[in-house]
C-alpha positions in Angstrom: -55.8 -96.2 66.0 -56.2 -96.3 69.7 -55.4 -99.6 71.5 -57.0 -100.7 74.7 -54.1 -102.3 76.7 -55.0 -104.1 79.9 -52.8 -105.8 82.6 -53.2 -109.5 83.5 -51.4 -111.2 86.4 -53.4 -114.4 86.1 -55.3 -116.4 83.5 -58.6 -115.3 85.1 -57.6 -111.6 84.7 -56.5 -112.2 81.1 -59.8 -113.8 80.2 -61.7 -111.0 81.9 -59.7 -108.4 80.0 -60.3 -110.1 76.7 -64.0 -110.6 77.3 -64.2 -106.9 78.3 -62.8 -105.8 74.9 -59.1 -105.3 75.4 -57.1 -105.1 72.2 -53.9 -106.2 73.9 -52.8 -107.5 77.2 -49.5 -107.0 79.1 -48.2 -109.7 81.4 -45.1 -111.1 82.8 -43.4 -114.4 83.7 -42.6 -115.4 87.3 -39.0 -114.3 87.2 -39.2 -110.8 85.8 -42.5 -109.3 86.8 -42.5 -106.0 88.8 -46.2 -106.1 89.9 -45.9 -107.1 93.5 -49.4 -108.6 93.9 -49.7 -110.4 90.6 -49.4 -114.2 90.4 -47.8 -113.8 87.0 -47.3 -116.7 84.5 -45.1 -119.8 84.5 -43.8 -121.1 81.2 -46.9 -123.2 80.5 -49.2 -120.4 81.6 -47.6 -118.0 79.2 -48.1 -120.5 76.3 -51.8 -120.9 77.3 -52.3 -117.1 77.7 -50.8 -116.4 74.3 -52.8 -119.1 72.6 -56.0 -117.9 74.2 -55.4 -114.3 73.2 -54.2 -114.9 69.7 -57.2 -117.1 68.9 -59.3 -114.0 69.7 -57.1 -111.6 67.8 -55.8 -110.0 71.0 -52.1 -109.0 71.2 -49.8 -110.0 74.1 -47.0 -107.8 75.4 -44.6 -109.6 77.7 -42.9 -107.3 80.1 -39.4 -107.9 81.4 -38.4 -105.8 84.4 -34.8 -105.7 85.5 -32.6 -103.5 87.5 -29.0 -103.2 86.5 -27.9 -101.1 89.4 -28.1 -101.3 93.1 -31.0 -99.1 94.1 -32.0 -100.9 97.2 -30.0 -102.5 100.0 -31.6 -105.2 102.1 -30.3 -106.8 105.3 -31.3 -110.4 106.0 
């Protein structure tokens, strides 16, 4: 079965994706999101997003992006 997976960087985006027919949503918390322009979800926001989606039979995939090596060097 094909699953329509949509990104959500905010509650507004999540609601729009659900209302547009997404089967699943991927999102991230504030600490580990790699999407530069997404607001992402704090702990309370994650709870609300999961509850909203699950009440509508939509799955949530929480992404955790980390880097275990030094790929970039920044000077401050």
